[in-house]
C-alpha positions in Angstrom: -65.7 0.2 121.6 -68.5 1.0 124.0 -69.3 4.3 122.2 -71.1 2.2 119.5 -73.6 0.8 122.0 -76.6 3.0 121.5 -79.9 2.5 123.3 -81.3 0.5 120.3 -78.2 -1.7 120.3 -78.3 -2.3 124.0 -81.9 -3.4 123.9 -81.1 -5.6 121.0 -78.2 -7.3 122.9 -80.6 -7.9 125.8 -83.1 -9.5 123.5 -80.4 -11.7 121.9 -79.0 -12.8 125.2 -82.3 -13.5 127.0 -83.7 -15.4 124.1 -80.5 -17.5 123.8 -80.6 -18.4 127.6 -84.3 -19.4 127.2 -83.4 -21.5 124.2 -80.7 -23.4 126.0 -82.9 -24.0 129.0 -85.9 -25.3 126.9 -83.9 -26.8 124.0 -86.1 -24.8 121.7 -85.0 -22.1 119.2 -86.5 -19.0 120.7 -85.0 -15.9 119.0 -85.5 -12.2 119.5 -83.5 -9.4 118.1 -81.2 -8.9 115.1 -77.4 -9.7 114.8 -75.1 -7.6 116.9 -72.0 -9.0 115.2 -71.7 -9.3 111.4 -68.8 -10.4 109.2 -68.8 -9.4 105.6 -66.3 -10.8 103.1 -64.7 -8.2 100.8 -63.0 -10.9 98.6 -61.9 -14.5 98.8 -58.8 -13.8 96.7 -55.5 -14.3 98.5 -51.8 -13.8 97.8 -50.5 -16.6 100.1 -50.8 -20.4 100.2 -51.1 -21.3 103.9 -51.4 -25.1 104.2 -54.4 -25.2 106.5 -56.4 -22.5 104.7 -58.9 -23.7 102.1 -58.5 -20.4 100.2 -54.7 -20.6 100.0 -54.9 -24.2 99.0 -57.6 -23.6 96.4 -59.9 -25.9 98.4 -63.0 -23.7 98.1 -65.6 -24.9 95.7 -67.6 -21.7 95.8 -66.7 -19.0 93.2 -63.9 -16.6 93.7 -64.7 -12.9 93.4 -65.1 -9.6 95.1 -67.9 -7.6 96.8 -69.3 -4.5 95.1 -69.6 -1.2 96.9 -73.3 -1.1 96.0 -74.0 -4.5 97.6 -71.9 -3.7 100.7 -74.0 -0.5 101.3 -77.1 -2.5 100.8 -76.0 -5.1 103.4 -75.1 -2.5 105.9 -78.4 -0.8 105.5 -80.2 -4.0 106.2 -78.3 -5.0 109.4 -78.2 -1.5 110.9 -79.0 0.1 113.3 -78.9 -3.0 115.5 -75.5 -4.3 114.3 -72.8 -2.8 116.5 -69.7 -4.7 115.4 -68.5 -5.5 111.8 -65.6 -7.7 110.8 -64.5 -6.9 107.3 -62.9 -10.3 106.7 -63.8 -13.9 106.1 -61.7 -15.7 103.5 -59.1 -14.0 101.4 -56.9 -10.9 101.9 -59.0 -7.7 102.4 -56.3 -5.3 101.2 -56.6 -6.9 97.7 -60.0 -5.1 97.4 -59.8 -1.7 95.8 -62.9 -0.4 97.8 -61.8 -1.6 101.2 -61.4 1.9 102.6 -64.8 2.9 101.2 -66.3 -0.1 103.0 -64.8 1.0 106.3 -65.8 4.6 105.9 -69.4 3.7 105.0 -69.8 1.4 108.0 -68.2 3.9 110.3 -70.7 6.5 109.1 -73.3 4.3 110.7 -71.3 4.3 114.0 -70.4 0.6 113.7 -67.2 -0.6 115.3 -65.1 -2.0 112.3 -62.2 -4.4 112.5 -60.3 -6.2 109.8 -57.5 -8.8 109.5 -54.6 -8.9 107.1 -51.5 -11.0 106.3 -49.6 -7.7 106.3 -48.1 -7.7 102.8 -49.9 -4.6 101.5 -49.1 -2.1 104.3 -47.6 0.6 102.0 -47.5 4.2 103.2 -50.5 5.1 101.1 -52.5 2.1 102.4 -51.6 2.9 106.0 -52.7 6.5 105.7 -55.9 5.5 104.0 -56.6 2.9 106.6 -56.2 5.4 109.4 -58.3 8.1 107.6 -61.1 5.5 106.9 -61.7 5.3 110.7 -61.0 1.6 111.1 -61.2 0.7 114.8 -58.9 -2.4 114.9 -56.5 -4.1 112.6 -55.2 -7.7 113.2 -51.9 -8.5 111.5 -50.9 -12.1 111.2 -47.2 -12.7 112.1 -46.6 -16.4 112.8 -42.9 -16.4 113.5 -40.0 -14.2 114.6 -37.8 -15.0 111.6 -38.3 -16.0 108.0 -37.6 -19.7 108.6 -40.4 -20.2 111.1 -42.8 -17.7 109.4 -42.7 -19.4 106.0 -43.5 -22.8 107.5 -47.2 -21.6 107.5 -47.3 -18.4 105.5 -46.1 -20.0 102.3 -45.2 -17.3 99.8 -44.9 -14.7 102.4 -42.1 -12.4 103.5 -41.4 -11.9 107.2 -39.4 -8.7 106.5 -42.2 -7.2 104.5 -44.8 -7.7 107.3 -42.4 -6.5 110.1 -41.6 -3.4 108.1 -45.3 -2.8 107.5 -46.2 -3.0 111.2 -43.3 -0.7 112.1 -44.3 1.8 109.5 -47.9 1.6 110.6 -47.0 2.5 114.1 -44.8 5.4 113.0 -47.5 6.9 110.7 -50.2 6.5 113.3 -48.1 8.4 115.8 -47.3 11.0 113.2 -51.0 11.5 112.4 -51.7 11.6 116.2 -54.4 8.9 115.7 -55.5 6.5 118.3 -57.1 4.1 115.9 -56.9 1.6 114.5 -55.7 -0.5 117.4 -52.9 -2.7 116.1 -53.0 -6.3 117.1 -50.4 -8.9 116.1 -51.8 -12.4 115.9 -49.4 -15.2 116.4 -50.8 -18.6 115.4 -49.1 -21.1 117.6 -47.7 -24.0 115.6 -45.1 -26.7 116.2 -42.7 -24.7 113.9 -42.9 -21.6 116.1 -44.1 -22.5 119.6 -40.5 -22.0 120.8 -40.8 -18.4 119.8 -43.7 -17.4 122.1 -41.6 -15.1 124.3 -39.8 -13.7 121.3 -43.0 -12.7 119.6 -44.2 -10.7 122.6 -40.9 -8.8 122.7 -41.0 -8.3 118.9 -44.6 -7.0 119.1 -43.6 -4.4 121.7 -40.6 -3.3 119.7 -42.8 -2.8 116.6 -45.3 -0.6 118.4 -48.2 -3.0 118.3 -50.9 -2.4 121.0 -51.1 -6.0 121.8 -49.8 -9.4 120.7 -52.3 -12.3 120.8 -51.5 -16.0 120.8 -54.0 -18.1 119.0 -54.5 -21.9 118.7 -54.5 -23.2 115.1 -57.3 -25.1 113.4 -56.4 -28.2 111.4 -58.6 -30.1 108.9 -56.9 -33.5 108.6 -56.6 -35.0 112.1 -56.1 -38.6 110.9 -52.3 -38.8 111.5 -49.1 -36.9 112.0 -49.1 -33.2 111.0 -45.8 -31.4 111.3 -47.6 -28.2 112.2 -49.7 -29.4 115.1 -48.0 -28.2 118.4 -47.5 -30.3 121.5 -50.5 -31.1 123.7 -50.0 -28.1 126.0 -52.3 -25.1 126.3 -51.6 -23.9 122.7 -53.1 -27.0 121.0 -56.8 -27.4 120.4 -56.2 -31.2 120.1 -55.1 -34.3 122.0 -53.8 -37.5 120.5 -56.1 -40.5 120.1 -55.3 -44.1 119.5 -57.1 -46.7 117.4 -59.9 -45.3 115.2 -59.6 -41.6 115.1 -62.4 -39.3 113.9 -61.2 -36.7 111.5 -62.6 -33.9 109.5 -61.2 -33.6 106.0 -62.7 -31.8 103.1 -65.7 -33.6 101.5 -65.8 -34.5 97.8 -68.4 -32.5 95.9 -70.9 -33.9 93.5 -71.0 -32.5 90.0 -74.3 -30.8 90.9 -72.4 -28.7 93.4 -73.9 -30.4 96.5 -71.7 -31.9 99.1 -72.0 -35.6 99.5 -71.8 -35.1 103.2 -72.1 -31.3 103.5 -68.8 -29.6 104.1 -66.2 -31.5 106.1 -66.7 -35.2 106.0 -66.0 -37.6 108.8 -63.4 -40.3 108.1 -62.1 -43.2 110.1 -58.5 -44.3 110.1 -56.6 -46.9 112.0 -53.7 -45.7 114.1 -53.0 -42.5 115.8 -54.9 -39.2 115.2 -56.2 -36.1 117.0 -59.4 -34.9 118.5 -60.6 -31.7 120.1 -59.8 -31.3 123.8 -62.9 -29.3 124.6 -66.4 -30.9 124.8 -69.1 -29.9 122.3 -72.2 -28.9 124.2 -75.5 -28.3 122.5 -75.4 -24.6 122.4 -73.6 -21.7 120.6 -74.3 -18.0 121.1 -72.9 -17.2 117.6 -76.1 -18.7 116.1 -78.1 -16.1 118.0 -75.8 -13.1 117.9 -74.2 -12.9 114.5 -73.6 -14.3 111.0 -71.3 -14.1 108.0 -72.1 -12.6 104.6 -69.9 -13.8 101.7 -68.8 -11.6 98.9 -71.6 -12.8 96.6 -74.4 -12.4 99.2 -74.7 -15.8 100.8 -75.6 -15.7 104.5 -73.8 -18.5 106.4 -74.0 -19.2 110.2 -70.4 -18.5 111.2 -66.7 -18.2 110.2 -66.2 -22.0 110.3 -68.4 -22.5 107.3 -65.6 -21.4 104.9 -67.1 -23.0 101.8 -70.7 -21.8 102.5 -71.9 -25.4 102.7 -74.5 -24.4 105.3 -75.9 -21.5 103.3 -79.0 -20.1 105.1 -80.1 -17.7 102.4 -79.1 -15.4 99.5 -79.3 -11.6 99.8 -79.5 -11.4 96.0 -83.1 -12.8 96.2 -84.1 -12.4 99.9 -84.1 -9.6 102.5 -81.8 -10.0 105.4 -84.6 -10.1 108.0 -86.4 -12.7 105.9 -83.3 -14.9 106.1 -82.5 -14.1 109.8 -86.1 -14.9 110.9 -86.7 -17.6 108.3 -87.4 -21.3 108.6 -83.9 -22.3 107.5 -82.3 -20.4 110.4 -84.8 -21.7 112.9 -84.1 -25.3 111.8 -80.3 -24.8 112.0 -80.5 -23.3 115.5 -82.7 -26.2 116.6 -80.1 -28.6 115.4 -77.4 -26.7 117.4 -79.5 -27.0 120.5 -80.2 -30.8 120.1 -77.5 -32.4 118.0 -74.6 -30.1 117.5 -72.2 -32.9 116.9 -74.1 -33.8 113.8 -73.1 -30.4 112.3 -69.7 -30.9 110.5 -68.4 -27.3 110.9 -69.0 -27.5 114.7 -66.9 -30.6 115.2 -63.7 -28.7 114.7 -64.7 -25.6 116.7 -63.4 -24.8 120.1 -65.6 -21.8 120.8 -69.0 -21.8 122.5 -70.9 -20.1 125.2 
């Protein structure tokens, strides 16, 4: 990972960090440098119907489609040489894109650390070999259960056996090819349906040859009442129960003009019991200084929580990246994060900050 930190990228990271610290101290959006972390969405098509995923539940109002190789190369050219880390994933299943391996190879040719994430249903021998040959640095494979019964509670339409066999085959072929990359990481989303399998998934990950198994808390959209997937209030839940009026963040209705009545996820009030985030929501977020997300059709959005691109900062079809990154829209958004972050809907269900 550290091999991608060139002198230019190191100076850029120093600029990003120092300007962020000054911004937090003075509550004023001071910004130096270019993004070090960029996510680019290959496609927002998906083969599964996960209940808390707006893509799987057809909850996205933005158009469904796939990124072209020409546009991908154009985006990489505009964010390099400062960008050091690329995530080839946002919404959708990356392995559904025919040019995924070309994307990886092109980014790696600019000495960018590239990672991607998959639900693991397309890990055929051919795809595995092409993944390794592309130079991918890290692959996250979602495996939310240690048997089909637990797994399909969330990965609706998915096959536990297919994913497990794919991981095992990936490990075997990587060893056969004497390759160190990509690092294989199993990601286990802790849910009420599988929280009793935490120790089992660690053992399973080791037996499959994964380099690491990571437990992750799940994000939920409707916090107004009981949800059979929300785990208990231990360390693996982002939420705690509330009583009386509970603030929730469900999906907002869209006007016919395409604008959100209350941009993105709307607050609702409900009597009775609900849930709220455990962590506080301070007026700061390093993500707004250090990175961004580019959707398949060229929209630049602030972070991965803006799944429907409700907070679109700019459009790479009509603007340059630097024009967007240093533009007035971004400055205003960063200012809002520094002064009234709770008013930003996508932030109210986020448990990450620095």
